[in-house]
C-alpha positions in Angstrom: -60.2 -24.8 -167.6 -58.5 -25.8 -164.9 -57.1 -23.8 -162.1 -53.5 -24.5 -163.0 -54.1 -23.2 -166.4 -54.0 -19.6 -167.5 -56.9 -18.0 -169.3 -56.2 -17.7 -173.4 -56.2 -14.7 -175.0 -58.8 -13.9 -177.6 -56.1 -14.4 -180.4 -55.1 -17.7 -178.9 -58.8 -19.1 -179.0 -59.3 -17.6 -182.5 -56.7 -19.6 -184.0 -59.0 -22.7 -182.6 -61.8 -21.2 -184.7 -60.2 -20.5 -187.7 -59.1 -24.1 -187.9 -62.3 -25.4 -187.4 -63.7 -23.5 -189.8 -61.2 -24.6 -192.0 -60.2 -20.8 -192.9 -56.6 -20.6 -191.6 -53.8 -20.1 -194.5 -52.1 -23.0 -194.9 -48.9 -21.7 -193.3 -50.8 -21.8 -189.9 -52.3 -25.4 -190.0 -49.5 -27.3 -188.6 -49.6 -24.2 -185.3 -53.0 -24.7 -184.9 -52.8 -28.5 -184.9 -49.9 -28.3 -182.5 -51.7 -25.8 -180.3 -55.1 -28.1 -179.8 -52.7 -31.0 -179.5 -51.2 -29.7 -176.8 -54.0 -27.7 -174.8 -57.0 -29.1 -173.0 -59.2 -26.0 -173.3 -58.2 -25.7 -176.9 -59.4 -29.4 -177.8 -62.7 -29.2 -175.9 -63.2 -25.8 -177.8 -62.7 -27.3 -181.2 -64.6 -30.5 -180.1 -67.6 -28.4 -178.8 -67.4 -26.5 -182.4 -67.4 -29.9 -184.6 -71.0 -30.4 -184.4 -72.0 -26.9 -184.9 -69.8 -26.8 -187.9 -70.9 -29.6 -189.2 -74.4 -28.6 -189.4 -73.3 -26.1 -192.2 -73.3 -28.8 -194.2 -76.8 -28.2 -195.0 -76.0 -24.4 -196.2 -75.4 -23.8 -199.9 -71.6 -24.4 -201.0 -71.3 -20.9 -202.4 -72.4 -18.9 -199.3 -69.8 -20.9 -197.2 -66.7 -21.6 -199.6 -66.5 -19.0 -202.8 -65.3 -20.3 -205.9 -61.7 -20.6 -206.6 -61.6 -17.5 -208.7 -64.0 -15.6 -206.7 -61.8 -16.4 -203.7 -58.4 -15.1 -205.7 -60.1 -11.9 -206.0 -61.5 -11.2 -203.0 -57.9 -11.8 -201.4 -56.2 -9.9 -204.2 -58.7 -7.3 -203.2 -58.0 -7.4 -199.6 -54.3 -7.6 -200.1 -54.5 -4.3 -202.2 -56.4 -2.3 -199.7 -54.6 -3.6 -196.9 -51.3 -3.7 -198.0 -50.5 -7.4 -197.1 -50.2 -10.6 -199.1 -53.0 -12.2 -200.7 -54.5 -15.0 -198.7 -54.5 -18.7 -199.9 -57.9 -20.7 -200.0 -58.3 -22.8 -197.1 -56.7 -26.4 -197.6 -59.4 -29.0 -198.6 -61.2 -30.8 -196.0 -59.9 -33.7 -194.5 -61.3 -36.8 -195.3 -64.4 -37.7 -193.0 -65.0 -41.3 -191.6 -66.1 -43.6 -194.2 -69.3 -45.7 -194.4 -68.6 -49.3 -193.3 -71.0 -52.1 -194.0 -72.0 -53.4 -190.8 -74.4 -56.2 -192.3 -76.1 -56.4 -195.7 -78.1 -53.4 -196.3 -76.8 -51.6 -193.0 -74.1 -49.0 -193.3 -72.9 -46.9 -190.5 -70.5 -44.0 -190.5 -68.7 -43.9 -186.9 -68.8 -40.1 -185.7 -67.3 -40.1 -181.9 -66.8 -43.2 -179.6 -66.6 -43.0 -175.7 -64.5 -45.7 -174.7 -64.9 -45.0 -170.8 -68.9 -44.9 -171.2 -69.4 -47.7 -173.6 -71.1 -45.1 -175.8 -71.1 -44.6 -179.9 -72.7 -41.8 -182.1 -72.8 -42.7 -185.9 -74.8 -42.3 -189.0 -77.0 -45.3 -189.7 -78.2 -46.1 -193.3 -80.3 -49.0 -194.0 -81.1 -49.9 -197.8 -84.4 -50.2 -199.1 -86.4 -53.3 -197.6 -83.9 -54.1 -194.8 -84.5 -55.5 -191.4 -82.1 -54.5 -188.3 -82.2 -57.8 -185.9 -83.6 -57.5 -182.5 -81.8 -56.4 -180.0 -81.8 -55.2 -175.9 -80.6 -51.8 -175.1 -77.7 -51.5 -172.6 -77.8 -48.0 -172.2 -80.0 -45.1 -173.3 -80.5 -44.9 -177.2 -81.4 -41.8 -178.9 -82.6 -42.1 -182.4 -82.9 -39.1 -184.8 -84.6 -39.8 -188.1 -82.9 -37.8 -190.9 -84.6 -39.4 -194.0 -86.6 -42.1 -195.3 -89.4 -44.0 -193.0 -88.2 -46.6 -190.2 -90.4 -48.7 -188.1 -89.5 -49.7 -184.9 -92.3 -52.3 -183.5 -95.5 -50.7 -183.9 -94.3 -47.1 -184.6 -93.3 -45.2 -187.5 -90.7 -42.7 -187.8 -90.5 -40.1 -190.5 -87.8 -37.6 -191.4 -87.0 -35.3 -188.4 -88.8 -37.7 -185.6 -86.8 -38.6 -182.7 -87.3 -41.7 -180.3 -85.3 -42.2 -176.7 -85.3 -45.9 -175.8 -84.3 -46.3 -172.2 -81.6 -49.4 -170.7 -82.6 -53.1 -170.8 -85.8 -52.5 -173.4 -86.0 -54.2 -176.5 -86.6 -53.2 -180.1 -88.1 -56.7 -181.4 -88.2 -55.4 -185.3 -86.5 -52.5 -187.0 -86.8 -52.1 -190.8 -87.4 -49.8 -193.2 -89.2 -50.3 -196.3 -88.3 -46.8 -198.2 -84.5 -47.1 -196.9 -83.5 -44.7 -194.5 -81.0 -42.4 -192.6 -80.6 -41.8 -189.1 -78.3 -40.5 -186.2 -77.7 -43.0 -183.9 -76.5 -42.6 -180.4 -76.1 -45.8 -178.3 -74.4 -48.0 -176.4 -71.3 -50.2 -177.5 -72.8 -53.0 -175.4 -76.4 -53.6 -177.0 -77.3 -57.5 -177.5 -78.5 -59.0 -180.3 -81.3 -61.3 -179.5 
């Protein structure tokens, strides 16, 4: 928050939190979107929340999103007890980024791009038996393997493994016999050799 902006009330930021959680009534969604678009602090808070909420993907769906019939029964009971109108279920999640085929057997889903720092974060999938071309890192590269096995030169990575490559280092051979999925944070200026 800069010195020119005034502190937000708890209700002001609550709107951002509820929007990020996709729990706002449908008639409040446009209000929240306008608030986030017009307020730097709200945008920063929303961007901070996105990866945390994204981690909920591994939670059972019934914990995060009750079925429509359960939602209706809960909303009706709450409305009866509070004397308010029943809350409609949240709108469906907006479509996320799509997977794109970067090369045969290699698919990417861009999560975020920082054009000022020439950085990108993405999900990368290699099909079984796929090789990624040798490349030189223009900046720090961080890779976290989510699924499958990935070989980078003489190292074998397994799910949960992390590897960091320094600027100007080279990966001579990157391949997966099993197929794999990883999160990759890297420079957009890497050079294919």
